[in-house]
C-alpha positions in Angstrom: -12.3 -24.6 -13.8 -14.2 -27.8 -13.3 -16.2 -28.6 -10.2 -13.4 -28.2 -7.7 -12.3 -24.6 -8.5 -9.1 -22.9 -9.5 -5.6 -23.5 -8.1 -4.7 -19.8 -8.0 -6.5 -16.5 -8.0 -4.1 -13.6 -8.7 -4.9 -9.9 -8.1 -1.9 -7.7 -8.9 -2.1 -3.9 -8.0 -5.9 -3.9 -8.1 -7.4 -5.4 -4.9 -7.1 -2.1 -2.9 -9.9 -0.6 -5.0 -12.4 -2.9 -3.3 -11.7 -1.2 0.0 -13.9 1.7 -0.9 -16.6 0.1 1.2 -17.0 -3.0 3.4 -19.6 -4.5 1.1 -17.2 -4.3 -1.9 -14.3 -5.7 0.1 -16.4 -8.6 1.3 -17.9 -9.3 -2.1 -14.4 -9.4 -3.6 -13.2 -11.9 -1.0 -16.3 -14.0 -1.4 -15.7 -14.2 -5.1 -12.1 -15.1 -4.6 -12.9 -17.8 -2.0 -15.7 -19.3 -4.1 -13.4 -19.5 -7.2 -10.6 -21.3 -5.3 -10.6 -25.0 -4.7 -9.6 -26.2 -1.2 -5.8 -25.8 -0.9 -5.8 -23.1 -3.6 -3.8 -19.9 -3.2 -4.9 -16.3 -3.4 -1.9 -14.1 -4.3 -1.5 -10.4 -5.0 0.2 -7.1 -4.5 -1.3 -4.1 -2.7 0.0 -0.8 -1.3 1.8 -1.2 2.0 -0.5 0.1 4.8 2.5 0.2 7.2 4.2 2.7 5.0 1.0 4.8 4.6 0.4 4.8 8.3 4.0 5.8 9.1 3.9 8.7 6.6 0.4 9.9 7.8 1.6 9.8 11.4 4.7 11.8 10.7 2.7 14.3 8.6 0.2 14.8 11.5 3.0 15.2 14.0 4.5 18.0 11.9 1.1 19.7 11.6 0.6 19.5 15.4 4.1 21.0 16.0 3.3 23.9 13.6 0.0 24.6 15.5 1.9 24.7 18.7 4.1 27.4 17.2 1.1 29.5 16.3 0.8 32.8 18.2 -1.5 33.0 21.2 -4.6 35.2 21.2 -3.7 38.8 20.8 -0.3 38.1 19.1 0.5 38.8 15.5 -0.7 35.8 13.3 1.7 33.9 11.2 2.0 34.9 7.5 2.6 31.2 6.4 -1.1 30.6 5.8 -3.5 33.1 4.1 -7.0 33.7 5.3 -9.4 31.1 3.8 -6.6 28.8 2.7 -7.4 25.1 2.9 -5.8 23.0 5.6 -2.8 20.9 4.5 -3.5 17.2 4.0 -1.1 14.3 4.1 1.1 14.1 1.0 4.5 12.6 0.2 6.6 11.1 -2.7 9.6 11.8 -4.9 10.2 12.5 -8.5 8.7 9.2 -9.5 5.6 8.9 -7.4 3.2 10.8 -5.2 0.5 10.0 -2.7 -2.0 12.7 -1.7 -5.0 12.5 0.7 -7.9 14.8 -0.1 -9.0 15.2 3.5 -7.9 14.7 7.1 -6.2 11.5 8.2 -6.1 9.9 11.6 -3.5 11.4 13.9 -2.2 8.0 15.0 -2.1 6.6 11.5 -4.7 3.9 12.4 -7.4 3.8 9.8 -10.7 3.1 11.4 -13.2 2.1 10.2 -10.9 0.3 7.7 -12.8 1.3 4.6 -13.2 4.4 2.4 -9.8 6.1 3.1 -9.3 7.5 -0.4 -6.0 9.0 -1.7 -4.7 9.9 -5.2 -1.7 8.1 -6.6 0.7 9.3 -9.3 3.4 7.1 -10.8 5.7 8.6 -13.5 4.8 7.4 -17.0 2.3 4.9 -15.7 -0.5 6.3 -13.4 -2.0 9.8 -13.5 -3.6 10.8 -10.1 -5.8 7.7 -9.8 -8.0 7.4 -6.7 -7.1 4.4 -4.5 -8.0 3.2 -1.1 -6.0 2.3 2.0 -6.1 -1.5 2.8 -5.3 -1.7 6.6 -3.4 -5.0 6.7 -4.8 -6.5 9.9 -8.3 -5.7 8.9 -7.8 -7.3 5.5 -6.3 -10.4 7.1 -9.1 -10.7 9.6 -11.9 -10.4 7.0 -10.1 -12.9 4.8 -10.4 -15.4 7.6 -14.2 -15.1 7.3 -14.0 -16.6 3.8 -11.7 -19.5 4.7 -8.5 -17.7 3.6 -5.6 -18.3 5.8 -2.5 -16.1 5.6 0.7 -17.8 4.3 2.9 -15.0 3.2 3.2 -11.2 3.6 6.4 -9.3 2.7 7.3 -5.8 1.5 9.0 -5.6 -1.9 12.3 -4.6 -0.2 12.2 -7.6 2.0 11.3 -9.9 -0.9 14.4 -8.6 -2.8 16.7 -9.3 0.2 15.2 -12.8 0.7 15.1 -13.9 -3.0 17.9 -12.0 -4.8 20.2 -15.1 -4.7 17.6 -17.6 -5.6 18.9 -19.9 -8.4 16.0 -18.8 -10.7 15.1 -15.3 -9.5 18.7 -14.1 -9.1 19.6 -14.6 -12.8 16.2 -13.3 -13.8 17.0 -10.0 -11.9 20.2 -9.7 -13.8 18.5 -10.2 -17.2 15.9 -7.6 -16.2 18.7 -5.1 -15.4 17.7 -4.9 -11.7 21.3 -5.9 -10.6 24.7 -6.3 -12.2 25.8 -9.5 -13.8 27.3 -12.2 -11.6 25.4 -11.2 -8.5 26.5 -7.7 -9.0 25.3 -4.6 -7.2 21.7 -3.4 -7.1 21.0 -1.1 -10.1 17.8 0.4 -8.7 18.0 4.0 -7.5 16.9 5.0 -3.9 13.9 6.7 -5.5 12.9 3.6 -7.4 13.3 1.5 -4.3 11.1 3.9 -2.3 8.4 3.3 -5.0 8.8 -0.4 -4.9 8.6 -0.5 -1.1 5.2 1.2 -1.3 3.9 -2.3 -2.0 3.6 -5.6 -0.3 3.0 -9.1 -1.7 0.7 -11.6 0.0 -0.5 -15.2 -0.3 -3.5 -16.8 1.4 -4.4 -20.5 1.5 -8.0 -21.7 1.0 -8.8 -24.0 3.9 
């Protein structure tokens, strides 16, 4: 890399594992920053914490509503849950992917402290219940600033598609890849596939 550093550091679908602990997250960002030359870019893709927070909040709201429907003292208990059965934890997905938290999640969907929030992730024909960690976006952005990394870009995959689908290079590429029909045709991705894609965001930081 020479004395000045690299132009680009890329971390695709892997950076979120560092958010197991604050020490690991900071070491990762320190390594990235020290490898980049001034003006270099740090690019990557991670799970979308906004999607995760929204799903967790809706799950906890449903659980709270179920508890409100439980009988008061002296009334006949509900038969929905057997004695000794474990409490439900946040889980969602479709036929292609699944996210499952092993323990309780914050009722308001705000993950604090922002480290160590483990969930398991399944992706059809690709990932088998791998443990991953939530990356609360604002916490990540704030910590990155400590290592001279300034945010340039942050978009969900769905928004990236809407912004770039007619680009003179990326548009024809999407057609060759079978993402859309020829001649700027319709999107050929199913709603289930788009839900999986929108589980991710892309980012770019600039080394100042």
